[in-house]
GUMIMI-185231 format. One line per field, with one value per residue (C-alpha): residue number from 1; y, x, z. Coordinates in steps of 0.1 Angstrom, whole numbers, plus 5000, padded with zeros to 4 digits. Each point is the difference from the previous one (the first is absolute). Layout:
REM GUMIMI-185231
i: c(NUM; ...) $
y: c(Y; ...) $
x: c(X; ...) $
z: c(Z; ...) $
This chain:
REM GUMIMI-185231
i: c(1; 2; 3; 4; 5; 6; 7; 8; 9; 10; 11; 12; 13; 14; 15; 16; 17; 18; 19; 20; 21; 22; 23; 24; 25; 26; 27; 28; 29; 30; 31; 32; 33; 34; 35; 36; 37; 38; 39; 40; 41; 42; 43; 44; 45; 46; 47; 48; 49; 50; 51; 52; 53; 54; 55; 56; 57; 58; 59; 60; 61; 62; 63; 64; 65; 66; 67; 68; 69; 70; 71; 72; 73; 74; 75; 76; 77; 78; 79; 80; 81; 82; 83; 84; 85; 86; 87; 88; 89; 90; 91; 92; 93; 94; 95; 96; 97; 98; 99; 100; 101; 102; 103; 104; 105; 106; 107; 108; 109; 110; 111; 112; 113; 114; 115; 116; 117; 118; 119; 120; 121; 122; 123; 124; 125; 126; 127; 128; 129; 130; 131; 132; 133; 134; 135; 136; 137; 138; 139; 140; 141; 142; 143; 144; 145; 146; 147; 148; 149; 150; 151; 152; 153; 154; 155; 156; 157; 158; 159; 160; 161; 162; 163; 164; 165; 166; 167; 168; 169; 170; 171; 172; 173; 174; 175; 176; 177; 178; 179; 180; 181; 182; 183; 184; 185; 186; 187; 188; 189; 190; 191; 192; 193; 194; 195; 196; 197; 198; 199; 200; 201; 202; 203; 204; 205; 206; 207; 208; 209; 210; 211; 212; 213; 214; 215; 216; 217; 218; 219; 220; 221; 222; 223; 224; 225; 226; 227; 228; 229; 230; 231; 232; 233; 234; 235; 236; 237; 238; 239; 240; 241; 242; 243; 244; 245; 246; 247; 248; 249; 250; 251; 252; 253; 254; 255; 256; 257; 258; 259; 260; 261; 262; 263; 264; 265; 266; 267; 268; 269; 270; 271; 272; 273; 274; 275; 276; 277; 278; 279; 280; 281; 282; 283; 284; 285; 286; 287; 288; 289; 290; 291; 292; 293; 294; 295; 296; 297; 298; 299; 300; 301; 302; 303; 304; 305; 306; 307; 308; 309; 310; 311; 312; 313; 314; 315; 316; 317; 318; 319; 320; 321; 322; 323; 324; 325; 326; 327; 328; 329; 330; 331; 332; 333; 334; 335; 336; 337; 338; 339; 340; 341; 342; 343; 344; 345; 346; 347; 348; 349; 350; 351; 352; 353; 354; 355; 356; 357) $
y: c(4704; 5021; 5033; 5024; 5031; 5028; 5032; 5015; 5037; 4995; 4984; 4991; 4973; 4999; 4989; 4965; 5008; 5025; 4974; 4979; 5024; 5009; 4959; 5001; 5029; 4986; 4971; 5017; 5035; 5000; 4992; 5009; 4967; 5014; 5006; 5035; 4997; 5000; 5026; 5028; 5034; 5020; 4976; 5006; 4974; 5019; 5034; 4986; 4990; 5036; 5014; 4981; 5003; 5039; 5000; 4980; 5023; 5027; 4983; 4986; 5033; 5020; 5022; 5017; 5006; 5027; 4975; 4979; 4967; 4984; 4965; 4999; 4977; 5008; 5000; 5027; 5010; 5010; 5023; 5015; 5010; 5012; 5020; 5026; 4998; 5011; 5022; 5017; 5036; 5017; 5027; 4975; 4973; 4967; 4994; 4966; 4986; 4974; 4973; 4972; 4983; 5002; 5037; 5009; 4980; 5019; 5033; 4987; 4993; 5034; 5017; 4989; 5022; 5033; 5016; 4976; 5011; 4976; 5016; 4976; 4968; 4972; 4987; 5012; 4977; 4971; 5005; 4987; 5025; 5021; 5038; 5029; 5012; 5033; 5033; 5020; 4994; 5027; 5011; 4987; 4964; 4981; 4971; 4982; 4963; 4975; 4963; 4988; 4968; 4992; 4964; 4997; 5020; 4990; 5035; 5014; 5034; 4995; 5036; 5023; 5037; 5022; 5018; 5030; 4984; 4971; 4968; 4969; 4968; 4968; 4972; 4969; 4981; 5010; 5012; 4989; 4986; 5024; 5027; 5033; 5034; 4995; 5032; 5016; 4992; 5016; 4965; 4966; 4970; 4964; 4972; 4969; 4974; 5005; 5006; 5002; 4971; 4988; 5016; 5019; 5024; 5031; 5024; 5038; 5023; 5034; 5033; 5018; 5032; 4985; 4987; 5036; 5007; 4974; 5023; 4981; 4985; 4965; 4965; 4988; 4969; 5024; 5025; 4996; 5021; 4975; 4970; 5012; 5012; 4965; 4981; 4985; 4986; 5021; 4966; 4964; 4999; 4972; 4983; 4973; 5022; 5026; 4972; 4987; 5035; 5001; 4966; 5016; 5031; 4976; 4984; 5030; 5013; 4966; 5001; 5036; 5028; 5000; 4963; 5004; 5026; 4980; 4971; 5018; 5016; 4969; 4982; 5028; 5002; 4961; 5000; 5033; 4987; 4966; 5020; 5027; 4974; 4979; 4997; 4990; 5023; 5035; 5024; 5022; 5029; 5010; 5028; 4980; 5030; 4998; 4962; 4986; 4975; 4987; 4991; 4990; 5001; 4984; 4986; 4970; 5006; 4983; 4990; 4962; 5001; 5017; 4973; 4975; 5017; 5001; 4962; 4992; 5022; 4980; 4970; 5014; 5009; 5037; 5020; 5037; 5011; 5012; 5038; 5020; 4997; 5038; 4995; 4960; 4983; 4991; 5014; 4987; 5017; 4997; 5012; 4996; 4963; 4988; 4986; 5004; 4964; 5001; 5024; 4981; 4969; 5022; 5014; 4964; 4990; 5031; 4991; 4961; 5016; 5026; 4967; 4979; 5027) $
x: c(4990; 5023; 5005; 4977; 5008; 4983; 4992; 4976; 4998; 5004; 5008; 5026; 5027; 5030; 5036; 5004; 5031; 4979; 4971; 5027; 5013; 4965; 4995; 5030; 4990; 4966; 5016; 5027; 5012; 5039; 5014; 4967; 4984; 4967; 4980; 5001; 4963; 5007; 5027; 4996; 4995; 5018; 5029; 5035; 4996; 4971; 5017; 5028; 4973; 4988; 5035; 5010; 4967; 5002; 5037; 4994; 4972; 5021; 5030; 4978; 4981; 5032; 4984; 5016; 4992; 4977; 4975; 4983; 4989; 4968; 4983; 4963; 4969; 4971; 5015; 4994; 4966; 5015; 5024; 4970; 4986; 5033; 5015; 4972; 4997; 5035; 5009; 4969; 4993; 4969; 5009; 5015; 4987; 5013; 5008; 4995; 5008; 4973; 5017; 4981; 4979; 5025; 5008; 4964; 4993; 5027; 4986; 4966; 5014; 5015; 4967; 4992; 5025; 5003; 4998; 5010; 5007; 5005; 5026; 5002; 4980; 4997; 4964; 4981; 5019; 5000; 5033; 5015; 5026; 5019; 4986; 5022; 5020; 4983; 5020; 4984; 5003; 4994; 5017; 4969; 5008; 5009; 5013; 4996; 4993; 5005; 5000; 5030; 4986; 4963; 4998; 4964; 5000; 5038; 5017; 5031; 5016; 5037; 5011; 4987; 5005; 5014; 4973; 5000; 4980; 5005; 4995; 4984; 5000; 4982; 5029; 4983; 5003; 5031; 5022; 5037; 4993; 5021; 5026; 4980; 5009; 4983; 5012; 4971; 4977; 4991; 4985; 4994; 4983; 4992; 4978; 5023; 4984; 5010; 5040; 5005; 4986; 4967; 4968; 4991; 5030; 5012; 5026; 5003; 5033; 4993; 5023; 5006; 4989; 4963; 5001; 5000; 4966; 4984; 4985; 4966; 4988; 4992; 5003; 5037; 4992; 4991; 5027; 5031; 5021; 4988; 5006; 5037; 5007; 4987; 5023; 4966; 4991; 4969; 4982; 5012; 5014; 4996; 5034; 4999; 4988; 5029; 5025; 4989; 5005; 5034; 5006; 4988; 5021; 5032; 4988; 4998; 5035; 5016; 4986; 5004; 4975; 5019; 4995; 4964; 4992; 5015; 4981; 4966; 5006; 5008; 4970; 4975; 5014; 4996; 4965; 4989; 5017; 4980; 4966; 5006; 5010; 4968; 4969; 4982; 5013; 4998; 5019; 4976; 5027; 5008; 5025; 5031; 5015; 4973; 5002; 5009; 5029; 4983; 4965; 4992; 4965; 4983; 4968; 4992; 4976; 4973; 4987; 5001; 5039; 5005; 4983; 5019; 5035; 4993; 4995; 5031; 5020; 4986; 5010; 5037; 5002; 4997; 4978; 4988; 4995; 4964; 4994; 4986; 4961; 4998; 5017; 5000; 5023; 5035; 5023; 5036; 5020; 5039; 5013; 5036; 4996; 4987; 5026; 5008; 4995; 4965; 4991; 5018; 4975; 4970; 5006; 5006; 4963; 4988; 5014; 4986; 4966; 5002; 5010; 4970; 4975) $
z: c(4988; 4973; 5007; 4980; 4984; 5019; 4983; 5024; 5006; 5037; 5024; 4972; 4995; 5025; 4990; 5011; 5023; 5019; 5006; 5010; 5027; 5010; 5006; 5022; 5019; 5007; 5015; 5020; 4996; 5000; 5036; 5017; 5004; 4990; 4971; 4983; 5004; 5037; 4998; 5027; 4979; 5027; 5001; 4987; 4971; 4984; 5006; 4979; 4971; 5002; 4998; 4973; 4981; 5002; 4989; 4971; 4989; 5003; 4982; 4973; 4992; 5003; 5025; 5029; 5038; 4988; 4997; 5028; 4995; 5015; 4999; 5005; 4997; 4977; 4967; 4974; 5012; 5033; 4983; 4980; 5035; 5018; 4970; 5003; 5036; 5006; 4973; 4989; 5017; 5005; 4973; 4974; 4974; 4993; 4963; 4982; 4966; 4993; 4978; 5011; 5025; 5029; 4997; 4995; 5033; 5017; 4990; 5013; 5031; 5004; 4997; 5035; 5016; 4977; 4966; 4971; 4965; 4970; 4976; 4973; 4994; 4971; 5014; 4972; 4975; 5023; 5017; 4965; 5001; 5026; 5001; 4991; 5032; 5014; 4989; 5027; 5037; 5025; 5033; 5018; 4990; 5031; 4980; 4965; 5003; 4971; 4997; 4981; 4986; 4994; 5005; 4988; 4967; 4991; 4996; 5016; 5007; 4986; 5003; 5027; 4992; 5031; 5020; 5024; 5024; 5023; 4978; 5014; 4983; 5004; 4990; 5009; 4968; 4985; 5032; 4993; 4966; 4983; 5006; 5008; 5018; 5031; 5013; 4979; 5025; 5032; 5009; 4982; 5014; 4991; 5013; 5002; 4982; 4963; 5002; 5035; 5020; 5011; 5009; 5031; 5000; 4984; 5002; 4994; 4995; 5011; 4995; 5032; 4985; 4991; 5034; 5017; 4982; 5022; 5027; 5006; 5031; 4993; 5017; 4999; 4980; 4972; 5002; 4980; 5026; 5028; 4981; 4992; 5036; 5011; 4975; 4982; 5034; 5009; 4999; 4995; 4964; 4976; 5008; 4976; 4971; 5008; 5003; 4967; 4987; 5011; 4980; 4971; 5004; 5006; 4969; 4978; 5015; 4991; 4964; 4994; 4987; 4965; 4995; 5013; 4977; 4970; 5007; 5004; 4968; 4981; 5014; 4992; 4963; 4999; 5008; 4983; 4969; 5000; 5007; 4972; 4975; 5007; 4982; 5031; 5029; 5002; 5024; 5020; 4996; 4965; 5008; 5006; 5024; 5022; 5005; 5033; 5004; 5031; 4988; 4965; 4993; 4969; 4985; 4977; 4970; 5015; 5035; 4989; 4991; 5035; 5017; 4979; 5005; 5038; 5000; 4980; 5024; 5030; 4984; 4994; 5038; 4992; 5021; 5012; 4967; 4998; 4996; 5030; 5000; 4989; 4966; 4993; 4975; 5014; 5023; 5002; 5028; 4993; 5037; 5009; 5010; 4969; 4977; 4961; 4998; 5012; 4976; 4972; 5013; 5001; 4963; 4988; 5014; 4983; 4966; 5006; 5005; 4969; 4978; 5010; 5001) $
């Protein structure tokens, strides 16, 4: 069967060379004589995987040893819980910027553990733009949490102002997709299944000064300090998932962040241009400065045309473009592994559909 173009929002497409290395490791990992699926998580081989993964995160994000790296189960939602559990004090409040579904859910999770304030929100306009950055943040703010890219709505923060309180960012869908000053963040984290691998694993980079705020008594599994102390081995980690993330980190380093950023800009520009010049398709986000480079969300003029276009894409081996159930329409995810050629091929199908409609 011909390889399909996979625009799914996650789990997302992986580079061919990464898939090849995963296949080899599943058969036999290096010279161990066993599969990566059987690899002891406390053995030296996995210790090497963890060490290289941690070092590559620091290298690619250009952060120093004042940050600790931890790998965990549970994806983004686990972090939604752990962040307030670890860092929200009794006489403080957690501040959130509500720019979409996932940022709102992060704030809702935090309410289980203490006081939460939404400092800015674009919910009233259907998240069709980013909210204004909050001007006043009090000293009682334990941290300010943002979601840098909104996968469902198709918006993205391209410029992050400096803040005087610890800034924590969910970067699940745009981590290492462009040059960024990661030192702005006291903590940033990502679920891996978009730009960094497969589902079932996530990582967090946490600055040591923020870690000092974690004084609560909690189960070791949910404590960042214990996770770091045990080198992400409080329980049996997702060995295959972390190894896949290592392969993705190697792939990113080999390709280079500058080239990745250029390609991502090109892919997004190509697709938005096709949508904006169309008489049938319309982008969900009108403000071009708020548009996501990772998730392009748009609709057709009628539900009938949407169904017909989906059918045409399937005939052309294009999958994963249906919009989120809450928004409808289409969502084309342009993560790092998506090639410019795949986007060009998609635009050709769009043009064919428009000519026949």
